[in-house]
N, C-alpha and C positions, 0 to 999 in steps of 0.2 A: 829254614827258620821261619818264624811267624812274622807277618808284616807288623810294622810299628804300632798301628792302632789296635790290632788284635792282641799284640803282646801287652799293650796298656790295659786292655780289658782283663787279660789273664792276671796281670799284676794286681788290679783292683779286686778281682775275685780272691786271689791268694791273701791279700791284706784283710778282706772281710772274713775269710775263713779263720785267719789267725786271731783277729779281734774276738770273734765269736768263741773260739776254743780257749782263748786266753782269759776272758773275763765274763763271758755270758753263756756258759754251759755247752758251747760247741754245737748247738742244734742247727746252726746255719752254715755248717761246713760244706754242704752240698750246693749252696747258692752259687759258688764259683763255677761249677760245671754247667749250671743252668744258664748263667750269664754268657759263658763262652759258646754254648750250643746255639745261641742266636746267630752267631757270625761264622762258625766253623762246623764241620761235620761232628755229630754227637760223639762218635768214637774218638775223635781227636780231642774233644773237650774233656772227656772222661779220662783218657789216658794221660793227658797233660797234667791234670790236677791230682791224680792218684798218688804219685810220689811226694807231692807237696803235702797232702793230707797225712800221709804216713810219717813224714818228717816231723810234722807238728806233734804227732802223738808219741814220739819217742820219749820225750821227757815225762809225759804223763804215765807211760808204762812203767818207767823206773820209779816214779813217785808213788804209784799206787800198787806196786807189785805185791801179789799175795793177799790183797785186801778185798778181792771180789767175792761174790757169792758163787762158789764152785758149781753146785748143782744147776743153778740158773744158766751160768755160762756154758756148761757142757750141753744142756738141752738146746739152747739157742744155736750153738755152733753145729750140733748134729743136724738140726733142721735147716741150717743155712746151706748145707751142701746141695740138696736138691734145688733150693732157691737160686743158688749161683748157676747150676746147670741149666735151669729154666731161663735165666737171664742171658746166658751165652747162646742158647738155642734161639731166643728171640732176635738176637743180632743177626742171625743167619737167615731168618725168614721174614723180617720186617724191614721196610725201607727206612732210610735216614729220616724222612719226614714222619714216619710212624713213631720213631724213637723220639723225635722232637715233641710230638703230641703227648707221648707218655711222660716225658720230663716236664712238659708244660702242665699236665694234670697234677703231677706231684708238687710242682712249684706253687700252683694255686691252692691245692688241697692242704699243703702243710700248714700255712698260716691259719686256715680255717680250722684245722684239727687242733692247733695250739689254742686258738680262741675258744673253741667249744670245751676243751679240757679245762681251761682257766675259769670259764664261766660256770662250769659244772653241768653243762648241757649233756655231755657224755662223761663217762668215767667208769673204769673197771671196778667191779666189786671185789673187795679183798676176800680172797678165798684160799690163801695159802699156796704153796708151791704145787704145781701140776705139770709133770714132765711132758705130757702130751700137748698141753697148751704151749709149752716152751718150744716143742718141735714145730708147731704151726706158726708161732711167732717167728721162729728162726727162719722158716721158709720165706716169710715176708721180708725179714731182714736181708736175707741173701739176695732175693730178687730185686727189691727196690734199691739196695746198695749197689748191685751190679750195674743196673741201667741208669742210675742217677746219683750215686753216692748219697742216697736218702733213706737209710735204714732206720732212722730214729723213731718214727711213729709205732711200728710194730714192736720194737724193743721196749718203748715206754709203756705201751698198753700191757705187755706181759709183766714187766717188773713192777709197775704200780699196782697191778691187779693182785699181787701176792700179799701186800700189807706187811708191815714190820721191816721193810728194807730201808735202812737209813741212807742219807744222801751220800755218805762215803762209799758204802757198799754198792749203791746204785751207780755212782760215777766210775768206780773201779771196775765194775762188771762191764760197763759201757766201753771203757778204755780197752780192756783185754779182748772183748768180743770184736770190736771193730778193727783192732790191730790185726787179729788173726784173719778176719774176713777180708781186710784189705790186702794182706799178704797172699791169700788164696786168689783174690782178684788179679793181683799183679802177675801171678803165674798164668792165669787164664788169658789175660790181656796179651801176654807175651806169646802164648800159643796161637792166639787169634791174629797175631801180627799187628796189633794196635800200637805197639811201641816202635819207634824208630830212634836212631842215635841222635838225630837233630831234635826230635821231640823231647828225649830225655835230657838233652843239653839245656833246652829251654826250661824244663821243669827244675833243673838244678839251679838256674838263675832266679827262679821264683821262690825258692825255699827261704833265702834271707828276707824277702819281702813278707812271707808268711810269718816268720819268726819275729820280725818287727811288729807285725800285727798282733801277735800273741803278747808281746811286751806292752803295746798300747792297750790291749784289752785288759791286762792285769792292772794297769794304771787307771784306766777309765772305769773300772768296775765300781769304784766308790764315788767317782765324780759324776757319772751319768746314770740316771735311774734306768732300770731294766726296761720299763715300759716305753721310755723315749727311744732307746736303741732299737727295740724290737718293732716299735711302730714304724720307724723309718725303714728298717731292714725288710720287714714283711711287706710294706707297701712296694718297695723296689722288687721284691721277689714275685709278688702277684703280677706286677706290670710285665716282668720278664716272662712269667708263665703264660700270660695272655698273648704276648708277642710270639712265643714258641707255638702256641696253639694256632694262632692265625697263620703263621708261616707253614706249619705242618699240614693244616687243613686246606690251604689255598694254593 
């Protein structure tokens, strides 16, 4: 089982993931594994949080069933397969510190990506559906999701680049894509031996915390401005990423 203070960090990460998914778009779901990777092996952090993230998405899958953009989902999922394979290969050839550096880069880069997107410094040009771009984006989704539960940026760039995708179809496509990707990851994690019975038991105890976070997120959605929530969360994420980079490089 996890030590008390490590479990406390895991609970904090699960709560943050739930709040993000419950009321603020779910983009910070991967922060939980980044926080944990500071104090435990990256493989342990990823495996511990995966069942928690999947549990949070169960209700969303039911709520948005059949409302996704099928061509986009199919293209992304097809591309995700080699991305997942590449992520699994990376775990076999790169050290734990190397994985920490990669997670740290994603943790620092993600807030910068969101800032650049919001300010209009970068932005996909609306060009309609392109299956090949979906495959490329899917490869990025599979890879970054496997190594850090952070597949959001490549997904967003592809979906926003199509134009004409309303927020419901966007969110529903996100829900089904990451539900399937996470299910595939669970199978690969099992094959790689990342799951243990004690770890799964700890994950099970974190699920109620994450669901509580989702409830808080739904309630806080109207009370707390998005910019305040993300300013605090992104600051914490950047600091976590810098710590991971420092630990991995030194």
